[in-house]
C-alpha positions in Angstrom: 7.8 -25.9 14.7 5.0 -27.0 12.5 0.8 -26.1 12.4 -0.5 -23.0 14.3 1.6 -20.1 14.2 2.6 -19.6 18.2 2.9 -15.8 19.3 4.8 -15.3 22.1 4.6 -11.9 23.8 2.6 -10.1 26.8 -0.8 -10.7 27.9 -1.7 -7.3 26.0 -1.6 -5.5 23.1 1.7 -3.6 22.3 3.3 -4.4 19.0 1.8 -8.1 18.8 -1.5 -6.5 18.2 -1.3 -5.8 14.6 0.3 -9.4 14.1 -3.2 -11.2 15.9 -5.4 -8.7 13.3 -3.1 -9.6 10.4 -3.4 -13.3 11.2 -7.1 -13.0 11.9 -8.0 -11.4 8.8 -6.0 -13.8 6.9 -8.0 -16.6 8.5 -5.3 -18.2 10.3 -5.6 -19.5 13.7 -2.6 -19.4 16.0 -1.8 -19.8 19.9 -0.4 -17.4 22.2 2.2 -18.3 24.8 2.1 -15.1 27.1 5.0 -13.4 29.2 4.1 -13.2 32.6 7.7 -12.8 34.3 11.4 -11.7 34.1 13.0 -14.9 33.8 10.2 -16.2 31.1 11.9 -13.3 29.0 15.3 -14.2 30.4 15.1 -17.6 29.1 13.5 -16.9 25.8 17.0 -14.5 25.5 19.2 -17.2 26.7 17.6 -20.3 24.8 18.4 -18.2 21.4 15.0 -17.5 20.8 15.5 -13.7 20.0 17.5 -13.1 17.7 17.6 -9.1 19.3 17.0 -10.2 22.4 13.1 -8.3 21.4 9.7 -9.4 21.5 7.2 -10.0 19.7 8.7 -13.2 18.9 6.2 -15.4 16.2 7.5 -19.2 15.4 5.7 -19.8 12.3 6.8 -22.2 9.0 9.9 -23.4 10.6 11.1 -20.1 11.6 11.3 -18.0 14.8 10.7 -14.8 13.4 11.4 -10.9 15.8 10.3 -7.6 14.1 7.2 -6.7 14.2 7.6 -5.1 10.7 9.5 -8.3 9.5 6.5 -10.2 11.0 3.7 -8.9 9.2 5.6 -8.4 5.6 6.4 -11.9 5.7 2.4 -12.8 6.7 1.0 -10.1 4.5 3.2 -11.9 1.5 2.4 -15.5 2.7 -1.5 -15.3 3.0 -1.5 -13.0 -0.5 -2.7 -9.8 1.3 -0.1 -7.8 0.4 -0.6 -6.3 -3.6 -0.1 -8.2 -6.9 3.1 -6.7 -7.9 5.8 -4.2 -7.2 3.6 -0.5 -7.1 0.9 -2.3 -5.2 3.0 -3.1 -2.6 5.0 0.1 -2.5 1.8 1.7 -1.7 0.9 -0.8 0.6 3.8 -0.4 2.9 3.6 3.3 2.5 -0.1 3.2 3.9 1.2 0.7 6.6 4.0 2.5 7.6 2.2 6.4 7.9 -1.0 4.2 10.0 2.0 2.5 12.2 3.1 6.1 12.9 -0.2 7.1 14.3 -0.6 3.9 16.2 2.6 4.5 17.1 1.4 7.3 18.9 -1.5 5.7 20.4 1.0 2.7 21.8 2.9 4.8 23.8 -0.4 7.1 24.8 -0.6 4.9 28.4 2.5 5.5 29.9 2.8 9.5 29.0 2.7 10.5 32.4 -0.5 12.0 33.8 0.2 15.8 33.3 0.9 15.2 29.7 -1.3 12.8 28.9 -4.4 15.4 27.8 -2.2 17.3 25.6 -0.9 13.8 24.0 -4.7 12.5 23.4 -4.8 16.3 21.7 -1.8 15.3 19.4 -3.4 11.9 18.4 -6.6 13.2 17.4 -5.1 16.4 15.4 -2.7 13.8 13.9 -5.2 11.4 13.0 -8.1 13.9 11.4 -5.1 16.8 9.5 -2.7 14.2 8.7 -3.8 10.6 8.3 -7.4 9.8 8.0 -7.6 12.5 5.1 -5.3 10.6 2.8 -7.3 7.3 3.4 -10.5 9.5 2.9 -8.9 11.3 -0.3 -7.6 7.7 -1.7 -11.6 5.6 -1.5 -13.2 8.5 -2.5 -10.9 9.2 -5.5 -11.0 5.6 -6.8 -14.5 4.8 -5.3 -13.4 1.4 -4.8 -14.0 -1.1 -1.6 -10.4 -1.4 -0.2 -7.2 1.2 -0.2 -5.1 -0.9 -2.5 -5.9 -2.9 -6.4 -9.4 -2.9 -5.4 -8.6 -6.4 -3.2 -8.4 -7.0 0.6 -4.9 -6.3 2.0 -2.8 -5.2 4.7 -3.2 -2.2 4.5 -7.4 -2.2 4.6 -6.3 -4.6 8.1 -4.1 -2.0 9.3 -6.4 1.0 8.7 -9.0 0.1 10.4 -7.1 -1.3 13.5 -5.9 1.9 13.6 -9.8 3.8 13.4 -11.3 1.4 16.3 -7.4 2.1 17.9 -8.3 5.9 17.8 -12.1 6.0 18.5 -11.3 4.2 21.8 -9.8 7.7 22.9 -12.2 10.0 20.3 -15.5 8.2 19.6 -16.8 10.8 17.1 -13.0 10.8 15.0 -14.9 9.9 11.9 -17.6 12.6 11.9 -16.0 14.3 8.6 -14.8 11.3 7.1 -17.9 9.8 5.3 -16.0 7.4 3.0 -13.8 5.3 6.2 -17.2 5.4 8.1 -18.3 3.3 5.1 -15.4 1.4 5.2 -15.8 0.6 9.2 -19.1 -1.5 8.6 -17.0 -4.2 6.8 -14.7 -4.7 9.5 -15.8 -3.8 13.2 -13.5 -6.1 15.3 -10.5 -8.1 14.7 -12.8 -12.0 14.9 -15.1 -10.3 12.2 -13.7 -11.7 8.7 -12.5 -14.5 10.5 -15.9 -15.8 11.5 -17.5 -14.9 8.3 -15.4 -17.5 6.8 -15.1 -19.9 9.8 -19.6 -20.1 10.3 -19.6 -20.2 6.2 -20.9 -16.6 5.3 -18.5 -16.0 2.6 -18.7 -18.8 -0.1 -15.4 -19.0 -1.5 -14.1 -17.0 1.6 -14.2 -13.9 -0.4 -15.8 -10.3 0.1 -18.1 -8.2 -1.1 -21.0 -10.1 0.8 -24.6 -8.8 0.6 -27.4 -9.5 3.1 -30.4 -10.1 0.9 -33.9 -11.4 1.5 -32.1 -14.3 3.6 -29.3 -15.4 1.6 -25.9 -14.2 2.2 -24.7 -13.1 -1.4 -21.3 -13.2 -3.0 -19.3 -12.4 -5.7 -20.2 -9.5 -7.5 -21.8 -10.5 -10.5 -24.8 -12.9 -9.0 -25.3 -9.9 -6.5 -25.7 -7.3 -9.2 -27.6 -10.6 -11.0 -30.0 -11.2 -8.3 -30.8 -7.1 -7.5 -31.6 -6.5 -11.6 -34.2 -9.3 -11.1 -35.6 -8.3 -7.9 -35.8 -4.9 -9.1 -37.2 -5.7 -12.8 -33.8 -4.7 -14.3 -33.8 -7.9 -16.2 -36.1 -8.6 -18.4 -39.2 -10.6 -18.6 -38.1 -13.8 -19.2 -35.6 -16.3 -20.0 -35.5 -14.9 -23.6 -35.1 -11.9 -23.2 -32.4 -11.9 -20.1 -30.6 -14.0 -22.7 -30.8 -11.1 -25.0 -29.4 -8.4 -22.0 -26.9 -10.7 -21.0 -25.6 -11.7 -24.5 -25.7 -7.8 -25.7 -24.8 -5.5 -22.9 -23.2 -7.2 -20.0 -19.2 -7.7 -19.8 -19.2 -10.1 -17.2 -21.9 -12.4 -19.1 -19.6 -11.6 -21.9 -16.7 -13.1 -19.5 -18.8 -16.0 -18.5 -20.0 -17.0 -22.1 -16.9 -18.9 -23.9 -17.2 -18.4 -28.0 -16.9 -22.5 -27.6 -20.0 -22.4 -26.0 -22.3 -20.1 -27.5 -20.5 -19.3 -30.7 -23.7 -16.7 -31.3 -23.1 -13.3 -33.3 -24.6 -11.2 -29.7 -21.4 -13.3 -27.9 -19.1 -11.6 -30.6 -20.6 -8.0 -30.2 -20.3 -8.9 -26.9 -16.7 -9.0 -26.8 -16.6 -6.6 -29.4 -18.6 -4.3 -26.3 -15.9 -5.3 -24.1 -13.3 -4.5 -26.5 -14.5 -0.6 -26.6 -14.9 -0.3 -22.7 -10.8 -1.5 -22.9 -9.8 0.7 -25.1 -11.6 4.2 -23.7 -9.7 2.9 -20.1 -6.5 2.3 -21.8 -6.5 5.7 -23.2 -4.9 7.8 -21.1 -2.4 5.4 -19.8 -1.0 5.2 -23.2 2.8 6.8 -23.8 1.5 10.3 -25.1 3.5 9.2 -28.9 0.7 6.5 -29.0 -2.3 8.1 -28.2 -2.9 10.0 -31.6 -3.3 6.4 -33.0 -4.8 5.0 -30.3 -7.7 7.7 -30.5 -8.4 7.4 -33.8 -8.9 3.7 -33.3 -11.1 3.9 -30.5 -13.5 6.5 -32.2 -13.5 4.5 -35.3 -14.7 1.5 -33.4 -17.4 3.1 -31.5 -18.7 5.2 -34.6 -18.3 2.1 -37.3 -19.2 -1.0 -35.5 -21.0 -0.3 -31.7 -22.9 2.8 -32.3 -24.4 1.3 -35.1 -25.7 -1.9 -34.0 -27.1 0.0 -31.2 -28.9 2.4 -33.4 -30.1 -0.5 -35.4 -31.7 -2.1 -32.7 -33.7 1.0 -31.3 -34.8 1.9 -35.0 -35.8 -1.9 -36.1 -37.9 -2.4 -32.9 -39.1 1.2 -32.4 -39.5 1.1 -28.6 -37.9 3.2 -25.9 -35.5 0.6 -24.7 -32.9 -1.8 -25.6 -35.1 -5.1 -24.2 -38.6 -5.6 -23.8 -39.6 -2.0 -23.6 -38.8 -1.7 -20.0 -35.7 -0.7 -18.5 -32.5 -3.3 -18.1 -29.4 -3.6 -17.0 -28.8 -3.4 -20.1 -30.0 0.5 -21.0 -27.7 1.0 -18.0 -24.5 0.0 -19.4 -25.2 1.4 -22.5 -24.9 4.8 -21.1 -22.5 4.6 -18.9 -20.7 3.6 -22.5 -21.8 6.3 -24.3 -20.8 8.6 -21.1 -17.3 7.4 -21.3 -17.0 7.7 -25.2 -18.3 11.3 -25.1 -15.9 12.2 -22.4 -13.3 11.8 -25.0 -15.5 12.8 -28.2 -18.3 15.3 -27.2 -19.9 14.9 -30.3 -19.5 11.0 -31.4 -23.3 10.8 -31.5 -23.3 12.8 -34.4 -25.0 10.5 -36.8 -26.5 8.6 -34.2 -30.5 10.1 -33.6 -31.8 7.2 -31.9 -29.0 6.9 -29.8 -29.2 10.8 -28.5 -32.5 10.3 -27.8 -31.8 7.1 -25.8 -29.1 8.8 -23.8 -31.6 11.8 -22.9 -34.2 9.7 -22.1 -32.5 7.1 -19.8 -30.3 9.9 -18.5 -33.8 11.4 -17.2 -35.0 8.5 -15.4 -35.1 10.1 -12.0 -33.1 7.6 -10.4 -30.7 8.3 -13.2 -30.5 11.6 -13.2 -29.8 11.9 -9.6 -27.2 9.8 -10.1 -25.4 12.3 -12.6 -25.4 15.1 -10.8 -22.4 16.7 -8.9 -21.9 15.7 -5.9 -23.3 12.3 -6.4 -21.1 8.6 -6.2 -20.6 8.6 -9.4 -17.1 8.0 -9.6 -14.6 9.9 -12.6 -13.2 7.4 -15.4 -10.5 6.5 -13.6 -8.5 3.3 -12.9 -6.1 1.5 -10.1 -2.6 2.7 -12.4 -3.8 6.2 -12.5 -4.7 6.7 -8.5 -1.5 4.9 -7.8 0.3 7.8 -9.9 -2.1 10.4 -8.6 -1.7 9.4 -5.4 2.2 9.7 -5.0 2.5 12.6 -6.9 -0.3 14.7 -5.1 -1.1 16.4 -8.0 -3.5 15.4 -10.7 -1.7 17.8 -13.2 1.8 17.1 -12.4 3.8 14.5 -13.9 6.8 12.6 -12.4 9.9 12.9 -15.0 11.1 9.8 -16.0 14.7 8.8 -15.4 16.8 9.4 -12.2 15.3 9.1 -8.8 14.8 12.7 -7.1 15.5 12.7 -3.1 13.8 15.3 -1.4 15.4 16.2 1.9 17.6 17.4 3.7 21.7 18.2 3.2 21.8 15.5 6.2 21.8 11.8 6.5 18.4 11.3 8.2 16.3 9.2 7.3 17.2 9.8 3.7 21.1 7.9 4.0 19.5 4.5 4.1 18.3 5.5 0.5 21.0 7.1 -0.9 23.3 3.5 0.4 21.1 1.1 -1.3 20.6 3.1 -4.5 24.1 3.5 -4.5 24.8 0.1 -4.0 22.7 -1.1 -7.1 24.6 1.4 -9.5 21.4 3.4 -9.8 22.1 7.1 -10.3 20.3 9.5 -8.5 20.1 13.4 -8.5 18.5 15.2 -5.1 17.0 18.4 -4.3 17.6 19.9 -0.9 15.1 21.2 1.5 17.3 24.2 3.3 14.4 26.2 4.7 11.4 25.7 6.4 9.2 27.3 3.1 11.1 24.7 0.9 8.8 22.1 3.0 5.9 23.9 3.5 5.8 24.1 -0.3 6.4 20.6 -0.5 3.3 20.1 1.6 1.3 23.0 0.2 1.8 21.2 -3.1 0.4 17.9 -1.8 2.9 15.8 -2.9 4.2 14.5 0.8 1.4 11.8 1.3 1.6 12.2 5.2 3.3 16.1 5.0 6.8 13.8 6.0 9.9 13.5 4.6 12.1 11.9 2.7 10.5 11.9 -0.6 11.7 10.1 -3.5 10.4 10.5 -7.4 11.0 7.3 -8.5 8.9 5.6 -11.6 6.5 7.9 -11.6 5.4 8.2 -7.8 6.5 10.2 -4.8 7.1 7.7 -2.4 7.4 8.3 1.3 7.8 6.5 4.3 11.3 5.5 4.3 11.1 1.4 5.2 8.1 1.8 2.0 10.8 3.4 -0.7 13.6 0.8 1.0 11.5 -1.8 0.2 11.0 -0.5 -3.4 14.4 0.0 -4.2 15.2 -3.7 -2.9 12.6 -5.8 -4.6 13.1 -3.7 -7.8 17.0 -3.8 -7.9 17.1 -7.6 -7.1 18.1 -6.9 -3.2 15.6 -8.7 -1.7 16.1 -12.3 -1.8 14.6 -15.3 -4.1 12.0 -16.1 -2.4 9.9 -15.4 0.6 11.7 -16.9 3.4 14.7 -14.9 2.3 12.6 -12.0 2.4 11.6 -12.6 6.2 15.5 -13.2 6.9 16.6 -9.6 5.2 13.8 -7.9 6.8 14.8 -9.2 10.7 18.0 -8.3 9.6 17.4 -4.8 8.2 15.1 -3.9 11.5 17.9 -5.0 13.7 20.3 -2.4 12.1 17.8 0.0 11.8 16.7 -0.4 15.7 20.5 0.6 16.1 20.6 3.4 13.8 18.1 5.3 14.8 19.7 5.3 18.2 22.6 6.9 16.4 20.5 9.4 14.1 19.1 11.1 17.2 22.0 11.2 19.1 23.1 14.7 17.9 20.0 16.1 18.7 19.4 14.9 22.6 20.5 16.9 25.7 24.5 17.8 26.2 24.0 16.3 30.0 22.6 13.0 27.9 24.8 12.3 25.4 27.6 10.5 27.1 25.3 7.9 28.8 23.2 7.6 25.5 26.7 6.6 23.2 27.7 4.1 26.4 24.3 2.5 25.8 24.3 2.5 21.6 28.2 0.3 22.3 26.7 -1.1 24.5 23.6 -1.9 22.1 25.9 -3.0 19.2 28.2 -5.0 20.5 25.8 -7.3 23.3 22.3 -7.4 21.1 23.2 -6.6 17.3 26.1 -7.0 16.1 26.7 -10.7 18.0 23.7 -12.0 15.4 25.6 -10.7 12.4 28.7 -12.1 13.3 26.8 -15.9 14.5 25.2 -15.8 11.4 28.1 -15.5 9.2 29.7 -18.3 11.2 27.2 -20.3 11.2 26.5 -20.7 7.1 30.2 -19.5 6.2 29.1 -17.0 3.4 30.0 -14.0 2.4 26.9 -12.3 2.6 24.1 -12.3 4.7 21.3 -13.7 3.2 21.2 -16.6 0.1 24.8 -16.0 -0.5 24.1 -13.1 -2.8 24.6 -9.3 -1.7 20.7 -8.2 -0.4 19.6 -5.0 1.2 20.5 -6.6 4.5 24.5 -6.9 3.4 24.0 -3.1 2.4 22.1 -1.8 5.8 24.7 -3.7 7.9 27.4 -2.2 6.7 26.0 1.5 6.8 25.2 0.6 10.5 28.8 -1.1 11.4 30.3 2.6 9.9 28.1 4.5 11.9 28.9 2.8 14.8 32.6 3.4 14.0 32.3 6.7 14.0 31.4 6.3 17.7 34.0 4.0 18.6 36.3 3.3 15.8 37.8 -0.5 17.0 34.1 -1.4 18.2 34.5 -4.1 15.8 37.7 -5.4 17.7 35.6 -8.6 18.9 33.9 -9.8 16.1 36.4 -10.2 13.3 33.8 -12.2 10.9 32.1 -8.8 11.0 35.5 -7.2 9.9 36.1 -9.5 7.5 32.3 -8.6 5.6 33.0 -5.0 6.2 36.2 -4.9 3.8 34.0 -6.9 1.4 31.6 -5.1 0.9 33.0 -1.9 1.1 34.9 -3.2 -1.9 32.1 -4.0 -4.0 32.7 -1.6 -6.9 29.5 0.5 -6.5 29.9 0.5 -2.9 33.1 1.2 -3.2 32.4 4.6 -5.2 30.1 5.4 -3.2 32.4 5.4 0.0 35.2 7.7 -2.0 35.2 11.7 -1.3 32.6 13.5 -3.6 30.1 10.8 -3.3 26.6 11.7 -2.4 27.4 10.1 0.7 26.4 12.6 3.7 28.7 13.2 6.9 27.9 12.4 9.9 25.3 15.1 11.8 27.0 18.4 13.8 26.0 20.8 15.6 25.6 22.9 12.6 23.5 20.6 11.0 21.1 20.1 14.1 20.2 23.8 14.0 19.2 23.9 10.1 17.2 20.8 11.5 15.8 22.0 13.9 14.6 25.2 12.1 13.0 23.6 9.4 11.5 20.7 10.9 10.2 23.4 14.1 11.5 20.9 16.8 
């Protein structure tokens, strides 16, 4: 089908609600078909609309998509709500997965027995206030930006506001200890807000930030700042002063005027100031062997090219301020640059007495003095690239070493096994550090290296990554196991989510009471043979290729082989009715990297036994 996406689900929130939120946030109108009877649901299954016999179902771009996480990943990618690069996407994935854990608790809460509701509500509040919200409060405080990732509205922001409102419905004052989250909440108070702003013309270019002031709805950061500067007499007294201010201090204005249109000496100076700002910002992100040379270059330009110009301006006109002898944004901008440079070289103004006086004078203006005090909203010199590393490392004084990925988990399969499989399939060697005692886990938590206090954790590419799905997604994309385009990725996501459901049932089987194991084992075999394996058998038959998606090895193939082998451990002849999956198993198992991983002595872990169950219960207190 084409046109509006069509959502098929119950007439309630459930697993469809985050999808509604994300489409609404993207400004996408959608239609809904409600399931009100069992017959409607059975018809969808019979007609082959439900890949794994499950809803939600979303018909979009000619596809019938299932698996909530796969649907949302596709929507986020399609509507540019998924970050600008692989690392931003990894961060969004981790945030989304963390929020999803909290949302799952809220989702199942109404189905709790009455005598368990009070306890479960307290658990929701405790997890929200002690595990999840502190992470996002810290993120917003550290980078000082309006959005969680990349200073741009993303899926993570939508998911977080949905979670905040869901928790507030049960604990209205839950944000009382999180001022940054309260501030964020003002941007979206209900799912229709963003769509309404876009529809009613409040957002000129369909973008935020938007500031309502003096009867206007202003957008575009520079335009807002210029208006405020003018309104509060910080923009010069006339057009000439404004031009001088604009050309002598504002980076945004420097970008606005091209050298071809305004080939003045002042413009060239502005470009130089922009260069200095970039030098200051980039310094800390350089490799160690480049820093000494970069530092020398940075100090040379500041002291020999840029600061002499401002020193001369102050000397020539003999006034207290740069333009028109009154405070303007030019003065504020210059003070910011001076303080940034002094963070690297405290005596950088030693040869500039007028700039020293200027710094003291501007710093003592009451409003600026207040902003420079500890505890203000002034932020440290930091950028998103560093924030990603800081958040994932948990400790700004620690560095994640480059080289082989390092996996932190118990010495068993669990949620880490799929990560081991995917790295092995990609031919990536990795190291493991096993959590063998409760104290080992507590140390990781106390050191701040676990974003949501959970494992698995993987140290990779300068990051400390958590949330299994986020880690797998990053590895798949990094090693070209995630399809060639958005639609192939959507199929891979759906297949992976299906096998994940099946493997989750097997993973938890050893932890279930003895008197339920036989019944649950039978359910696993029933689901594998009637819900999941038929889907993959049909996919291989329909396209007649060797792999599930795009006739190329992908994450979906690796995940399916892992699932097949896990089910065969429960029932060796489980593939007897699936000849194409038998051939698939033989084919994928003989890919050299995977064949190596399947050999005795590899880092693949054995099935979970009772001894290991006891260790896990002790470590995780379950």
